[in-house]
ZAMARGU-4260 file (C-alpha; in steps of 0.2 Angstrom, whole numbers, plus 5000, padded with zeros to 4 digits):
<rodrens>
0) 4878/4946/4882 | 4886/4960/4893 | 4903/4958/4900 | 4905/4954/4919 | 4909/4969/4930
5) 4926/4961/4935 | 4941/4953/4927 | 4951/4939/4935 | 4970/4937/4934 | 4984/4934/4945
10) 4998/4942/4955 | 5016/4937/4959 | 5018/4926/4944 | 5002/4916/4947 | 5003/4913/4965
15) 4988/4923/4969 | 4971/4923/4961 | 4965/4941/4959 | 4949/4949/4953 | 4947/4968/4951
20) 4934/4980/4943 | 4934/4979/4924 | 4933/4998/4924 | 4937/5012/4936 | 4952/5010/4948
25) 4963/4995/4944 | 4978/4990/4953 | 4996/4993/4946 | 5012/4988/4954 | 5011/5000/4969
30) 5002/4988/4981 | 5014/4974/4977 | 5029/4985/4980 | 5021/4992/4996 | 5018/4974/5003
35) 5036/4969/4999 | 5042/4984/5010 | 5032/4980/5026 | 5044/4973/5039 | 5032/4961/5047
40) 5037/4945/5055 | 5027/4929/5059 | 5013/4931/5071 | 5012/4950/5069 | 4997/4960/5063
45) 4996/4973/5048 | 4983/4985/5044 | 4982/4993/5027 | 4972/5009/5024 | 4963/5010/5007
50) 4966/4992/5003 | 4955/4992/4987 | 4952/4975/4980 | 4965/4968/4992 | 4981/4966/4981
55) 4993/4973/4994 | 4986/4962/5008 | 4986/4946/4997 | 5004/4949/4992 | 5009/4952/5010
60) 5001/4936/5015 | 5009/4926/5001 | 5027/4933/5006 | 5024/4930/5025 | 5013/4915/5029
65) 5013/4918/5048 | 5006/4936/5048 | 4988/4942/5050 | 4981/4957/5040 | 4967/4968/5040
70) 4961/4981/5027 | 4950/4996/5028 | 4942/5002/5012 | 4929/5016/5010 | 4920/5009/4994
75) 4909/4994/5000 | 4909/4986/4983 | 4928/4986/4983 | 4929/4980/5001 | 4917/4965/4997
80) 4928/4961/4982 | 4943/4961/4993 | 4934/4949/5004 | 4930/4937/4990 | 4948/4938/4984
85) 4954/4933/5001 | 4942/4918/5001 | 4947/4913/4984 | 4965/4911/4990 | 4961/4902/5006
90) 4966/4916/5018 | 4950/4920/5027 | 4957/4914/5043 | 4972/4926/5042 | 4965/4941/5032
95) 4950/4952/5034 | 4943/4968/5026 | 4930/4981/5033 | 4921/4994/5023 | 4924/5011/5032
100) 4934/5027/5034 | 4951/5025/5041 | 4950/5041/5049 | 4936/5035/5061 | 4943/5032/5078
105) 4948/5014/5081 | 4940/5002/5092 | 4947/5000/5110 | 4962/4988/5109 | 4963/4989/5090
110) 4982/4989/5089 | 4993/4983/5075 | 5012/4980/5073 | 5013/4988/5056 | 5002/5000/5046
115) 5004/5004/5027 | 4995/5013/5014 | 4995/5019/4995 | 4985/5035/4999 | 4975/5045/4986
120) 4987/5059/4980 | 4980/5069/4965 | 4976/5087/4969 | 4957/5091/4967 | 4962/5104/4954
125) 4970/5091/4942 | 4960/5084/4927 | 4947/5072/4935 | 4944/5055/4929 | 4927/5052/4921
130) 4925/5036/4932 | 4919/5040/4950 | 4929/5025/4957 | 4945/5031/4950 | 4942/5049/4956
135) 4938/5042/4973 | 4954/5032/4974 | 4966/5045/4967 | 4959/5062/4972 | 4965/5069/4989
140) 4963/5085/4999 | 4979/5094/5005 | 4977/5087/5023 | 4973/5069/5018 | 4991/5063/5021
145) 4991/5071/5039 | 4974/5063/5042 | 4978/5046/5037 | 4995/5046/5046 | 4987/5052/5062
150) 4973/5038/5060 | 4986/5025/5057 | 4997/5030/5071 | 4982/5028/5083 | 4981/5010/5077
155) 5000/5006/5079 | 5010/5000/5094 | 5025/5010/5099 | 5040/5006/5089 | 5029/4999/5075
160) 5032/5004/5057 | 5022/5014/5045 | 5025/5011/5026 | 5019/5022/5012 | 5020/5022/4993
165) 5018/5039/4986 | 5023/5050/4971 | 5040/5059/4974 | 5031/5076/4973 | 5022/5072/4989
170) 5039/5069/4999 | 5039/5085/5009 | 5020/5084/5014 | 5023/5066/5019 | 5038/5070/5030
175) 5028/5084/5038 | 5014/5072/5042 | 5025/5059/5049 | 5033/5071/5061 | 5016/5078/5066
180) 5011/5060/5069 | 5025/5056/5081 | 5036/5046/5069 | 5054/5047/5067 | 5069/5038/5059
185) 5061/5039/5041 | 5069/5029/5027 | 5066/5034/5009 | 5068/5022/4994 | 5066/5030/4977
190) 5058/5019/4963 | 5067/5024/4947 | 5057/5021/4931 | 5074/5018/4922 | 5092/5021/4927
195) 5096/5039/4926 | 5078/5045/4926 | 5070/5055/4940 | 5060/5044/4952 | 5041/5046/4950
200) 5037/5035/4965 | 5045/5033/4982 | 5043/5021/4997 | 5043/5029/5014 | 5044/5021/5030
205) 5046/5027/5048 | 5044/5021/5066 | 5032/5027/5079 | 5041/5035/5093 | 5058/5034/5086
210) 5071/5047/5086 | 5083/5051/5072 | 5082/5060/5055 | 5079/5054/5038 | 5090/5043/5027
215) 5089/5039/5008 | 5093/5021/5001 | 5100/5018/4984 | 5083/5014/4977 | 5076/5002/4965
220) 5077/5003/4946 | 5060/4996/4939 | 5064/4994/4920 | 5079/4990/4909 | 5084/4999/4893
225) 5074/4986/4883 | 5058/4990/4892 | 5055/4975/4903 | 5057/4974/4922 | 5074/4973/4929
230) 5079/4957/4937 | 5078/4965/4954 | 5060/4971/4951 | 5055/4954/4944 | 5061/4946/4960
235) 5048/4957/4969 | 5034/4958/4957 | 5034/4940/4951 | 5043/4930/4964 | 5037/4939/4980
240) 5053/4944/4986 | 5054/4957/5000 | 5060/4975/4998 | 5068/4979/5015 | 5070/4997/5020
245) 5079/4993/5036
</rodrens>
């Protein structure tokens, strides 16, 4: 008997039922951290670009019961899986997913309070994954950040927030994209693998139409010396705590 194409597990310490492809692109901690950093409030609406199987949207809904969320995912199979995950958790009235390209112009009146993304970031010259789904989720052209930032800005109200999780190596490119997209007052939060080690990932948040330069927060240490997650990281990854950048 062949194995099913998906595996079913959980997020946030069992609070969320979550299925994802057995092979190809599989969620890590990035969408959980991204969702924890979105500064949404009750009755506000959030859109996520490249939502995959919906991990970020699900974690956001679990942390903030009053919000509405919408995901855009270019892989129709992943978008369908995200919709099934939403239904499995009983949140179809609050969350939705559409298969499509985030760079397509938005429908008239399609405005959100917050936008977020975990964009593809590998250079096309990097060693490619043999799996097409993983390649599509990770490989990006040089102008992708600028394209996604502009597309998300078009869907965002003035003074709304944009939150990205990215490799630290993409910081300069991301800041340039934010400035070109009309964002200001950017806040950077480094994610340290362990204390004293260089950050591999960063959370970056900016406000549409805001003035002001960048600031850097102390950051979050993910792992302790023994190898497990730190207490602060556990609070987010297992208990659904927020990770405020403002």
